[in-house]
ROVODREN-190793 format. One record per residue (C-alpha): x, y, z negated; residue in one letter. Coordinates in steps of 0.25 Angstrom, whole numbers. Example, Ala and Ser with C-alpha at 12.3 -4.5 7.8 and 13.67 -1.06 7.14 Angstrom:
BEGIN
SETI   east  north     up  resn
SETI     49    -18    -31     A
SETI     55     -4    -29     S
! end
This chain:
BEGIN
SETI   east  north     up  resn
SETI    -25     39     20     M
SETI    -30     26     16     R
SETI    -21     14     12     I
SETI    -24      0     16     V
SETI    -16    -13     13     I
SETI    -19    -25     23     D
SETI    -20    -36     13     I
SETI    -18    -46     24     D
SETI     -4    -40     26     E
SETI      0    -37     12     C
SETI     11    -46      6     I
SETI     10    -40     -8     G
SETI     25    -36     -9     C
SETI     21    -24    -17     G
SETI     29    -14     -9     Q
SETI     17     -4     -8     C
SETI     15     -4    -23     E
SETI     29     -1    -26     Q
SETI     29     11    -16     I
SETI     15     17    -20     A
SETI      9     10    -33     P
SETI     -1     21    -33     E
SETI     -7     16    -20     V
SETI     -4      1    -19     F
SETI     -5    -11    -29     E
SETI      0    -25    -29     L
SETI    -10    -34    -36     R
SETI    -10    -47    -42     E
SETI    -15    -54    -29     D
SETI     -1    -49    -23     G
SETI     -7    -39    -13     M
SETI     -6    -24    -13     A
SETI    -18    -16    -14     Y
SETI    -21     -1    -11     V
SETI    -24      6    -25     L
SETI    -27     19    -18     N
SETI    -32     19     -3     E
SETI    -31     34     -2     T
SETI    -18     38    -10     P
SETI    -14     53    -12     A
SETI     -6     59     -1     E
SETI      5     60    -11     S
SETI      6     45    -10     L
SETI      7     45      5     A
SETI     22     43      6     G
SETI     22     31     -3     R
SETI     10     25      4     V
SETI     18     27     17     D
SETI     30     20     11     E
SETI     21      8      6     A
SETI     15      7     20     I
SETI     29      7     26     E
SETI     35     -3     16     E
SETI     24    -13     17     C
SETI     31    -25     23     P
SETI     18    -30     30     T
SETI     13    -17     34     A
SETI      0    -20     25     A
SETI     -2     -6     21     I
SETI     -8      5     30     R
SETI    -14     19     30     R
SETI    -28     21     35     E
SETI    -34     35     39     P
! end
């Protein structure tokens, strides 16, 4: 899986970073970034939760 954040949709709430800090980071510009585009399978559950909890649906998984 490859994780992508649509910066045009991100509002910088930080929910993703709280759920999976190994994968997401909220930076000084107020936007969330993917630290690890291809996280370990052991993080899949938290990545799924971050995708689900994103209030603007800015996070997606690509094949």
